[in-house]
C-alpha positions as CSV (number, residue, x, y, z in Angstrom):
1,M,-0.3,0.0,0.1
2,A,1.3,3.7,-0.9
3,Q,2.0,5.9,2.2
4,A,-0.9,7.7,4.0
5,G,-1.2,11.2,3.1
6,V,1.0,11.1,-0.2
7,P,-1.1,11.3,-3.6
8,Y,-0.6,9.1,-6.2
9,A,3.4,8.5,-4.9
10,A,5.7,6.8,-7.4
11,V,7.3,4.4,-5.8
12,P,11.4,5.0,-5.6
13,R,13.4,3.8,-8.8
14,G,14.8,1.4,-6.2
15,S,11.6,-0.4,-5.3
16,S,11.3,-4.0,-5.9
17,D,8.3,-4.9,-7.5
18,G,9.3,-2.0,-10.3
19,R,6.0,-0.6,-10.2
20,V,4.3,3.1,-9.8
21,H,1.4,2.8,-7.8
22,F,-1.6,5.6,-7.4
23,S,-3.0,6.3,-3.5
24,D,-6.4,7.2,-3.0
25,E,-5.5,8.1,0.3
26,V,-6.2,11.4,-1.1
27,H,-9.4,11.2,-0.8
28,E,-11.4,11.4,2.5
29,S,-13.2,8.2,1.6
30,D,-13.3,4.8,-1.0
31,A,-16.5,6.5,-2.2
32,D,-14.9,9.7,-3.3
33,V,-12.9,7.5,-5.1
34,E,-16.0,5.6,-6.7
35,D,-17.9,8.9,-7.8
36,N,-14.1,10.0,-9.6
37,G,-15.0,6.6,-12.1
38,L,-11.5,6.3,-11.9
39,F,-11.4,2.9,-10.7
40,E,-13.8,0.2,-10.9
41,H,-12.9,-1.5,-7.1
42,R,-12.9,0.0,-4.1
43,E,-8.8,-1.2,-3.6
44,T,-5.7,0.0,-4.3
45,M,-5.0,0.0,-7.9
46,E,-2.1,-0.9,-9.4
47,V,-0.8,0.3,-12.6
48,A,2.9,-0.9,-13.9
49,D,4.6,1.8,-15.7
50,N,8.2,0.6,-16.9
51,D,8.9,3.6,-19.1
52,T,9.7,5.0,-14.9
53,L,12.2,2.6,-15.3
54,Y,13.7,3.2,-18.9
55,Y,13.4,7.4,-18.8
56,G,14.3,7.5,-15.1
57,M,11.7,9.8,-14.4
58,S,8.1,9.8,-13.4
59,L,5.9,11.1,-15.3
60,G,4.5,14.1,-14.1
61,T,8.0,15.1,-14.8
62,R,8.1,14.1,-18.7
63,R,4.5,15.8,-18.5
64,R,6.6,19.0,-17.5
65,M,9.1,18.5,-19.7
66,R,7.0,18.3,-23.0
67,K,5.2,21.3,-22.1
68,G,8.8,22.9,-21.5
69,R,9.8,21.6,-25.0
70,V,6.9,23.6,-26.7
71,F,7.8,26.4,-24.4
72,W,11.3,27.0,-25.8
73,A,9.8,25.6,-29.3
74,T,7.5,28.4,-29.2
75,V,10.2,31.2,-27.9
76,V,12.5,29.8,-30.7
77,C,10.1,30.2,-33.3
78,L,8.7,33.5,-32.6
79,V,13.1,34.9,-32.5
80,V,12.7,33.3,-35.9
81,V,9.8,35.3,-36.7
82,S,11.8,38.8,-35.5
83,V,14.9,38.2,-37.3
84,V,13.3,37.5,-40.3
85,G,10.9,40.8,-39.8
86,I,13.5,42.4,-39.4
87,F,15.0,41.8,-42.5
88,W,12.2,42.4,-44.1
89,L,11.7,45.9,-42.2
90,Y,14.9,46.7,-43.1
91,F,15.2,46.0,-46.9
92,D,11.4,46.6,-48.2
93,G,9.3,46.4,-45.2
94,I,9.7,50.0,-44.4
95,N,9.0,51.5,-47.8
96,W,6.1,49.6,-47.9
97,M,4.7,50.9,-44.2
98,Q,5.9,54.1,-45.8
99,R,3.9,53.6,-48.9
100,S,0.4,52.4,-46.6
101,K,1.1,55.8,-44.9
102,K,-0.6,59.1,-46.2
103,R,2.3,61.5,-45.6
104,N,2.3,65.4,-47.6
105,V,6.1,66.7,-48.2
106,I,6.1,70.4,-48.9
107,L,9.6,71.2,-50.4
108,M,9.6,75.0,-50.1
109,V,12.8,76.7,-52.1
110,S,13.9,80.2,-51.4
111,D,15.9,80.8,-54.8
112,G,19.4,82.7,-54.2
113,F,18.0,83.6,-49.7
114,G,21.8,83.1,-48.4
115,P,22.2,83.7,-44.3
116,A,22.6,87.6,-44.8
117,S,19.4,87.9,-46.5
118,E,17.5,86.4,-43.6
119,T,19.6,88.5,-41.2
120,M,18.7,91.4,-43.6
121,A,15.4,91.1,-43.8
122,R,14.3,90.6,-40.3
123,N,16.1,93.2,-39.0
124,F,14.0,95.5,-41.7
125,V,10.7,94.0,-40.2
126,Q,11.4,95.0,-37.2
127,Q,13.3,98.5,-37.4
128,V,10.3,99.6,-40.0
129,H,7.5,98.5,-37.7
130,G,9.1,98.8,-34.8
131,L,8.9,95.2,-33.4
132,P,11.0,94.4,-30.1
133,V,14.3,93.3,-30.6
134,G,14.2,89.7,-30.1
135,Y,11.4,89.4,-32.9
136,Q,11.6,86.1,-35.0
137,S,10.8,85.6,-38.7
138,P,8.3,82.0,-39.7
139,L,12.2,80.7,-40.4
140,D,14.2,81.9,-37.4
141,E,11.6,79.4,-35.4
142,I,12.1,76.5,-37.7
143,L,15.7,76.5,-38.2
144,V,17.3,73.2,-38.1
145,G,20.4,72.9,-39.6
146,S,22.8,74.4,-43.3
147,S,23.0,73.1,-46.9
148,R,25.9,72.7,-49.1
149,T,25.0,73.5,-52.3
150,R,28.0,72.8,-54.2
151,S,27.4,71.2,-57.9
152,S,29.2,68.3,-59.7
153,D,31.4,70.4,-61.6
154,S,31.2,73.7,-59.9
155,L,32.5,75.0,-55.9
156,V,29.5,77.8,-56.9
157,T,26.1,76.4,-58.5
158,D,23.3,77.4,-60.4
159,S,19.5,77.1,-60.0
160,A,19.5,74.0,-62.4
161,A,22.1,71.6,-60.8
162,G,20.7,72.9,-57.6
163,A,17.2,71.9,-58.2
164,T,18.2,68.4,-59.6
165,A,19.9,67.5,-56.3
166,F,17.1,67.7,-54.6
167,S,15.0,66.4,-57.2
168,C,17.1,63.2,-58.4
169,R,19.2,63.5,-55.2
170,M,22.3,63.5,-57.9
171,K,24.8,66.7,-58.1
172,S,24.6,67.3,-61.8
173,Y,26.3,69.8,-63.7
174,N,25.3,73.5,-63.7
175,G,22.7,74.0,-66.2
176,A,21.4,70.6,-66.1
177,I,17.8,70.0,-65.7
178,G,16.4,66.6,-63.8
179,V,19.4,65.0,-65.7
180,D,22.8,63.1,-64.1
181,P,26.6,64.0,-65.4
182,E,26.5,61.7,-68.4
183,R,23.7,63.7,-69.5
184,M,20.9,60.9,-69.5
185,P,17.8,61.7,-67.6
186,C,17.2,61.3,-63.8
187,G,14.1,60.0,-62.3
188,T,12.8,63.0,-60.0
189,V,11.1,62.8,-56.6
190,L,7.7,64.3,-58.1
191,E,7.5,61.5,-60.9
192,A,8.1,59.0,-58.3
193,A,5.6,60.3,-56.2
194,K,3.1,60.2,-59.2
195,L,3.7,57.2,-60.4
196,Q,4.8,54.6,-57.5
197,R,2.7,56.5,-54.6
198,N,-0.3,57.8,-56.3
199,M,0.0,60.8,-55.1
200,A,-0.9,64.2,-55.6
201,T,1.4,66.5,-57.1
202,G,2.5,70.4,-58.1
203,L,4.4,73.5,-58.5
204,V,4.1,77.2,-57.5
205,V,6.5,79.4,-58.6
206,T,6.5,83.0,-59.1
207,S,9.1,83.0,-62.4
208,R,8.2,81.1,-65.7
209,I,7.0,77.7,-64.7
210,T,9.8,76.4,-67.3
211,H,12.1,78.1,-65.0
212,A,15.4,76.0,-63.7
213,T,13.5,74.5,-60.3
214,P,10.5,74.2,-61.5
215,G,11.9,72.3,-64.6
216,A,14.3,69.8,-62.5
217,F,11.3,68.5,-60.8
218,S,8.7,68.1,-64.2
219,A,11.3,67.5,-66.4
220,H,14.5,65.8,-68.4
221,V,16.9,68.5,-70.7
222,T,20.8,69.2,-71.2
223,H,20.4,72.6,-70.8
224,R,17.7,75.0,-68.5
225,D,17.6,77.5,-71.9
226,M,15.5,74.6,-73.2
227,E,12.3,75.9,-72.0
228,D,10.1,75.2,-74.6
229,L,11.0,71.2,-74.2
230,I,10.6,71.2,-70.3
231,A,7.0,73.4,-71.3
232,E,6.1,70.0,-73.6
233,Y,7.4,67.9,-70.6
234,Q,5.3,69.3,-68.3
235,I,1.9,69.1,-70.0
236,G,3.0,65.2,-70.2
237,N,4.8,65.2,-73.6
238,Y,6.6,62.3,-72.6
239,S,6.8,58.4,-72.1
240,L,5.5,59.0,-68.3
241,G,2.5,61.2,-69.5
242,P,1.5,64.3,-67.7
243,M,3.2,63.8,-63.8
244,V,2.1,67.4,-62.9
245,D,-1.2,67.9,-61.6
246,L,-1.1,71.8,-60.6
247,M,1.0,74.5,-61.6
248,F,0.9,78.4,-61.0
249,G,3.5,80.5,-61.6
250,G,4.5,82.6,-65.1
251,G,5.5,81.8,-68.3
252,R,2.6,81.8,-70.7
253,C,5.0,82.4,-73.3
254,H,6.4,79.6,-73.8
255,F,2.9,77.8,-74.0
256,E,1.7,80.1,-76.9
257,A,2.5,79.2,-80.7
258,G,5.2,81.4,-82.0
259,P,6.0,83.1,-83.8
260,H,3.3,85.8,-82.0
261,V,3.6,88.4,-79.7
262,N,2.9,87.0,-77.2
263,S,5.0,83.8,-78.0
264,C,8.7,83.3,-76.8
265,R,8.7,79.9,-78.3
266,T,11.0,79.2,-81.3
267,D,8.4,77.0,-83.0
268,A,4.6,76.9,-84.1
269,R,3.3,74.4,-81.3
270,D,0.3,75.7,-79.1
271,L,1.1,73.7,-76.0
272,L,-2.3,75.4,-74.2
273,S,-4.5,73.6,-77.4
274,E,-2.5,70.2,-76.6
275,A,-2.4,70.9,-72.5
276,R,-6.1,71.1,-72.9
277,A,-6.2,68.2,-74.8
278,N,-4.4,66.5,-72.6
279,G,-6.9,67.4,-69.9
280,F,-5.8,70.5,-68.4
281,R,-7.9,73.0,-67.3
282,T,-5.8,76.6,-68.2
283,L,-6.0,79.9,-66.6
284,D,-4.5,82.9,-67.5
285,S,-5.9,85.7,-65.0
286,R,-6.6,86.8,-61.7
287,S,-10.3,86.6,-62.6
288,D,-9.1,82.7,-63.5
289,F,-7.4,82.1,-60.0
290,D,-10.3,83.8,-57.9
291,A,-12.8,81.6,-59.3
292,L,-11.0,78.7,-58.6
293,D,-12.7,76.4,-55.6
294,A,-10.1,76.0,-53.1
295,N,-11.4,73.2,-51.6
296,S,-12.6,71.2,-55.3
297,A,-10.2,68.5,-56.7
298,Q,-12.5,68.8,-59.9
299,S,-10.6,71.4,-61.5
300,L,-7.3,69.3,-61.8
301,P,-5.1,68.6,-63.5
302,L,-4.7,72.6,-64.0
303,L,-2.3,74.6,-65.1
304,G,-2.4,78.5,-64.3
305,T,-0.3,81.2,-66.4
306,F,-0.4,84.7,-64.5
307,A,2.1,86.3,-67.0
308,A,3.8,86.3,-70.1
309,S,7.4,85.3,-68.5
310,H,8.1,85.5,-64.8
311,M,5.8,86.9,-62.3
312,D,5.8,91.0,-61.4
313,Y,8.4,91.4,-58.4
314,E,6.2,92.1,-54.6
315,I,7.4,95.5,-54.7
316,D,5.3,96.0,-58.4
317,R,2.8,93.3,-58.1
318,D,-0.7,94.9,-58.6
319,P,-2.9,92.4,-56.4
320,K,-5.9,93.3,-59.1
321,Q,-3.9,91.5,-61.4
322,Q,-2.0,88.7,-59.9
323,P,-2.0,85.9,-57.5
324,S,0.6,86.7,-54.6
325,L,3.1,83.5,-53.6
326,A,1.3,83.0,-50.2
327,E,-2.3,83.0,-52.1
328,M,-1.1,80.2,-54.6
329,T,0.2,78.4,-52.0
330,N,-3.1,78.0,-50.2
331,K,-5.2,77.3,-53.0
332,A,-2.6,74.8,-54.3
333,L,-2.5,73.2,-50.4
334,G,-6.7,73.4,-50.9
335,I,-7.2,71.7,-53.8
336,L,-4.2,68.9,-53.5
337,S,-5.9,68.5,-50.0
338,A,-9.4,68.0,-51.4
339,A,-7.7,65.6,-54.3
340,T,-6.9,63.1,-51.5
341,K,-8.8,63.7,-49.0
342,N,-10.3,60.0,-49.3
343,T,-7.4,58.2,-50.4
344,N,-4.2,57.2,-48.4
345,S,-1.5,59.0,-51.0
346,G,-1.3,62.5,-49.7
347,F,0.5,65.0,-51.9
348,F,3.7,66.5,-52.8
349,L,4.1,70.3,-53.1
350,M,6.8,72.3,-54.3
351,V,6.9,76.0,-53.9
352,E,9.5,78.2,-55.3
353,G,10.3,82.2,-54.1
354,S,11.9,82.6,-57.4
355,R,12.5,85.8,-57.8
356,I,13.9,86.7,-53.9
357,D,17.1,85.3,-56.7
358,M,16.4,87.2,-59.6
359,A,16.4,90.8,-57.1
360,A,19.5,89.6,-56.2
361,H,20.9,89.0,-59.8
362,T,19.9,92.9,-60.3
363,N,21.9,94.0,-56.8
364,D,18.1,95.4,-55.5
365,P,17.8,95.1,-51.9
366,A,14.6,97.1,-51.7
367,A,13.3,94.1,-54.1
368,H,14.9,91.1,-52.7
369,V,13.4,92.0,-49.2
370,R,10.2,92.6,-50.3
371,E,10.1,89.0,-51.8
372,I,11.6,87.8,-48.7
373,V,8.8,88.9,-46.9
374,A,6.5,87.5,-49.2
375,Y,7.4,84.0,-49.1
376,W,7.9,84.3,-45.7
377,D,3.8,85.0,-46.1
378,A,4.1,81.3,-48.1
379,I,5.9,80.0,-45.0
380,S,3.2,80.6,-42.2
381,A,0.3,79.7,-44.3
382,V,2.1,76.3,-45.0
383,R,2.8,76.5,-41.2
384,T,-0.6,77.0,-39.8
385,Y,-1.6,73.6,-43.1
386,V,1.1,71.8,-41.3
387,D,-0.5,72.4,-38.1
388,A,-3.6,71.1,-39.0
389,H,-2.7,67.9,-41.0
390,P,0.3,65.7,-38.7
391,D,0.9,63.7,-41.4
392,T,2.8,66.6,-42.7
393,V,6.1,67.8,-43.4
394,L,7.6,71.2,-44.4
395,I,11.2,71.4,-45.5
396,S,12.8,75.2,-46.7
397,V,16.1,75.3,-48.0
398,S,17.7,77.6,-50.9
399,D,19.5,76.5,-54.0
400,H,22.3,78.6,-53.2
401,E,23.3,82.2,-52.5
402,T,22.7,85.2,-54.7
403,G,24.9,88.8,-54.9
404,G,27.7,87.5,-52.4
405,F,24.9,89.5,-50.0
406,S,26.6,91.4,-46.8
407,V,25.1,93.2,-44.4
408,A,27.3,96.2,-44.7
409,K,29.0,98.0,-47.1
410,Q,32.0,100.3,-46.3
411,L,31.4,103.5,-48.8
412,G,35.3,105.3,-48.6
413,P,38.6,104.8,-48.4
414,E,38.0,105.6,-44.2
415,Y,37.3,102.6,-42.0
416,P,33.7,102.2,-41.6
417,E,30.8,102.7,-39.6
418,Y,29.2,99.7,-37.8
419,L,25.8,100.6,-38.9
420,W,23.2,99.8,-41.8
421,N,20.0,101.9,-42.4
422,P,16.8,99.6,-42.9
423,F,14.8,103.0,-43.3
424,A,16.5,103.6,-47.0
425,L,14.4,100.7,-47.8
426,E,11.1,100.8,-46.7
427,P,10.3,104.4,-49.2
428,V,10.8,102.0,-52.4
429,K,8.0,101.7,-54.6
430,H,9.3,100.1,-57.3
431,S,12.0,97.2,-58.3
432,I,15.0,98.6,-60.5
433,E,13.9,96.0,-63.3
434,Y,10.9,98.7,-63.2
435,V,12.3,101.5,-63.2
436,S,15.0,100.5,-65.7
437,S,12.0,99.7,-67.8
438,K,10.3,102.7,-67.4
439,L,13.6,105.1,-68.6
440,L,14.9,103.5,-72.0
441,G,14.1,104.6,-74.8
442,Q,11.0,106.5,-73.7
443,T,12.4,109.8,-74.8
444,T,15.0,111.3,-76.7
445,D,14.6,114.6,-74.9
446,S,17.3,114.9,-73.0
447,A,15.8,117.5,-70.7
448,K,13.0,115.7,-69.8
449,Q,14.4,112.9,-69.2
450,Y,16.6,114.2,-66.1
451,E,13.1,116.1,-65.0
452,F,11.8,113.0,-64.5
453,V,14.3,111.0,-62.9
454,R,14.9,114.2,-60.5
455,D,11.3,114.6,-59.9
456,T,9.2,111.4,-60.6
457,V,12.3,108.3,-60.2
458,F,14.7,109.6,-57.6
459,P,11.8,111.2,-55.1
460,K,8.5,109.3,-55.9
461,W,10.2,105.8,-56.9
462,M,13.0,105.2,-54.6
463,G,12.4,107.1,-52.1
464,I,15.7,109.0,-52.4
465,K,15.1,112.7,-51.6
466,D,18.7,114.2,-51.8
467,A,20.0,112.5,-55.1
468,S,22.9,114.2,-56.5
469,H,23.5,115.8,-60.0
470,K,26.1,113.7,-60.9
471,E,23.3,111.2,-59.9
472,I,20.9,112.1,-62.0
473,L,22.3,112.5,-64.8
474,A,24.2,109.7,-65.0
475,V,20.6,107.9,-64.9
476,A,19.2,110.4,-67.2
477,Q,21.8,109.2,-69.7
478,E,22.0,105.8,-69.7
479,A,20.9,103.9,-72.6
480,N,22.3,100.2,-71.3
481,S,20.6,98.4,-69.2
482,V,22.5,96.2,-67.3
483,Q,25.0,99.9,-66.3
484,L,21.7,101.5,-65.8
485,R,20.5,99.2,-63.1
486,Q,23.9,99.0,-61.4
487,L,23.4,103.0,-60.9
488,L,20.2,102.3,-59.6
489,S,21.7,99.1,-57.0
490,T,24.4,101.7,-56.1
491,A,22.1,104.9,-55.3
492,I,19.8,102.4,-52.9
493,S,22.5,100.5,-51.2
494,D,24.9,102.8,-50.4
495,R,21.8,104.6,-49.0
496,A,21.2,101.3,-46.6
497,Q,25.0,100.3,-46.9
498,L,24.4,97.1,-47.9
499,G,27.2,95.3,-50.1
500,W,27.0,93.3,-53.0
501,A,30.3,91.0,-54.0
502,T,28.8,89.7,-57.2
503,H,26.0,89.7,-59.4
504,G,26.3,85.7,-59.9
505,H,25.7,83.3,-57.2
506,S,28.4,82.9,-54.3
507,A,29.2,79.0,-52.5
508,V,28.1,79.8,-49.3
509,D,26.3,77.5,-47.2
510,V,22.4,78.2,-47.2
511,N,20.1,77.7,-44.5
512,L,17.6,74.9,-43.9
513,Y,14.3,74.6,-42.1
514,A,11.8,72.4,-41.6
515,Y,8.4,71.9,-39.5
516,G,6.5,68.7,-39.0
517,K,6.9,65.4,-39.3
518,D,10.0,64.0,-38.8
519,A,11.5,67.5,-39.2
520,H,14.3,66.7,-36.9
521,L,16.1,64.2,-39.2
522,L,17.3,67.0,-41.1
523,R,19.2,68.4,-38.4
524,G,22.4,69.3,-39.1
525,S,24.3,70.0,-41.8
526,H,23.7,68.3,-45.0
527,E,24.4,68.3,-48.5
528,N,22.0,69.0,-51.4
529,T,21.5,66.1,-52.2
530,D,20.3,64.6,-48.3
531,I,17.2,66.7,-49.2
532,G,16.2,64.5,-52.1
533,D,17.2,61.6,-49.8
534,F,14.7,62.9,-47.4
535,I,11.5,63.3,-49.6
536,V,12.7,59.3,-50.9
537,Q,12.5,58.0,-47.5
538,A,10.0,59.8,-46.3
539,L,7.8,58.6,-49.6
540,G,9.2,55.1,-50.0
541,L,10.5,55.8,-53.4
542,N,12.3,53.9,-56.0
543,L,13.9,56.7,-58.0
544,E,16.2,54.3,-60.0
545,Q,13.0,52.6,-61.4
546,I,11.6,55.9,-62.7
547,T,15.3,56.3,-64.4
548,S,14.7,53.0,-65.8
549,L,11.6,54.2,-67.3
550,I,12.7,57.3,-68.9
551,K,16.2,56.7,-70.3
552,N,15.2,56.9,-73.5
553,D,13.0,59.9,-73.3
554,K,14.6,63.3,-75.6
555,V,16.5,65.7,-73.9
556,V,17.8,67.6,-76.2
557,Q,15.4,70.9,-77.8
558,D,14.9,70.5,-81.3
559,T,14.6,73.8,-82.1
560,P,17.2,76.8,-80.6
561,A,17.3,77.4,-77.1
562,I,16.8,81.5,-76.2
563,K,20.2,81.5,-74.3
564,Q,20.2,84.3,-71.2
565,A,22.0,86.3,-69.7
566,W,23.2,87.7,-66.8
567,M,22.0,90.3,-64.3
568,G,18.3,89.9,-64.7
569,R,18.4,89.5,-68.0
570,R,16.0,87.0,-67.6
571,D,13.5,89.7,-66.0
572,L,10.2,91.1,-68.3
573,D,12.1,93.8,-69.9
574,A,14.7,91.7,-71.5
575,P,14.1,91.8,-75.1
576,E,17.0,89.0,-76.0
577,H,14.3,86.5,-74.2
578,H,11.0,87.5,-76.1
579,P,12.1,87.7,-80.0
580,H,8.5,88.2,-80.5
581,M,7.3,90.5,-78.1
582,H,7.2,93.7,-78.6
């Protein structure tokens, strides 16, 4: 019999009968055993278990071991699954998850805008409006780092190579529009966003929409001057078809058939008609713009060209004729949001403060600072949007600095004063571009020209009340556009004590700003190509796949390209850019 008080006790391994005995003494009575239905007789049942001697352990112990083996097998399986999962995430899963999440990316490019220009604009606004010394601009509040701007063939980049670094995440040569150093097409983040994530896409600029920066996201040509071909790409005349859903800016002359008074094309193609045939709705006026429903996607695809060439400088802009950069940006955000409201795709939007650069090319500080403030207005609009849409990231960066601009100027051989005068810019009413266009070829009467400069140009348009006879005479007599602009620049810059080292670009690093989803990843000093890398990773894009699709597309314009000249000759009063315009 089994020992009392030991339930179902096993006989020790050394037991003489080699059996395991189950005892019923754990029950209070024999009836309990009968009630359990485990045993047929009242007496103790002995069950032989030869396995105990074979395994050297009890049945309970073996059961516990089997459970342990199941537990550890489960652990091993979980480890294997985890390792496989990590590899999947690393190689493809992150991209898959990114593609499955709605993301909006807004890249804002402040063309030609260097760190000194930010300082100058902040000082101007703070001083003129009497704000506290600690005033911060909408950009100051979101500064995260800097961007290094060199191209593949020069330490000083141009806008084409700078934008291609953003769009293709690739260094290319100065003048390259969406092509690599071997002059082959490179897939852009805009094209990949459209094809791979089915995102809505947009370009908003104040230059011609065919200009270097928007062109580098939407076209592939070997030189930026081939704007006729860039326009063809933008309306979808290449292997991928229409990739840009919304375009706002200037540059209508590259879509108008030439030769014609309103065209600057060097062929007879009517791209506006072709765009409409491709489904685009075309706009060409402020009233057309105002009529757009900002909460409707029904108007896409959309091509809005609100000027023949570049849109007017902010300082010259008539709000009844042309929308501002902030207004175009706000409307684009509304339309693209509506287009993606019930989707998991989101949108990619590139916004450029294009004419910040052009004012600096002309060394025009009054136009330059107004363009920066207009860009700040657009930044504020986008930040408001990001606050309401946490799945959105804003990136703001310049392609390069222009003008070698400094917030200081030595006026003579004597040791300079430590000052600059923001109030010299406040009364300026028009850009140097506007003033020069009104002076050149207006009259052959030198006396009337002198009076016009003395009584209107200097005091009313440029806010200069103390112009000398020498200054007035020089401006009145100058017939060369470049030299005239230099005279006007010197008159304003000397009085403000602002310096310019060049009418071109410089190699200085530019500020990098970011706000919203994952903005912290852009902290620090970056190559300009890192901006493209950030967008690729944020959206899970594969630019190499796009490159393979467009490798045979045309990159050279069939007709002669109109060569751009320096120092603002890309502007509205440059007849060499518009051979058919009067």
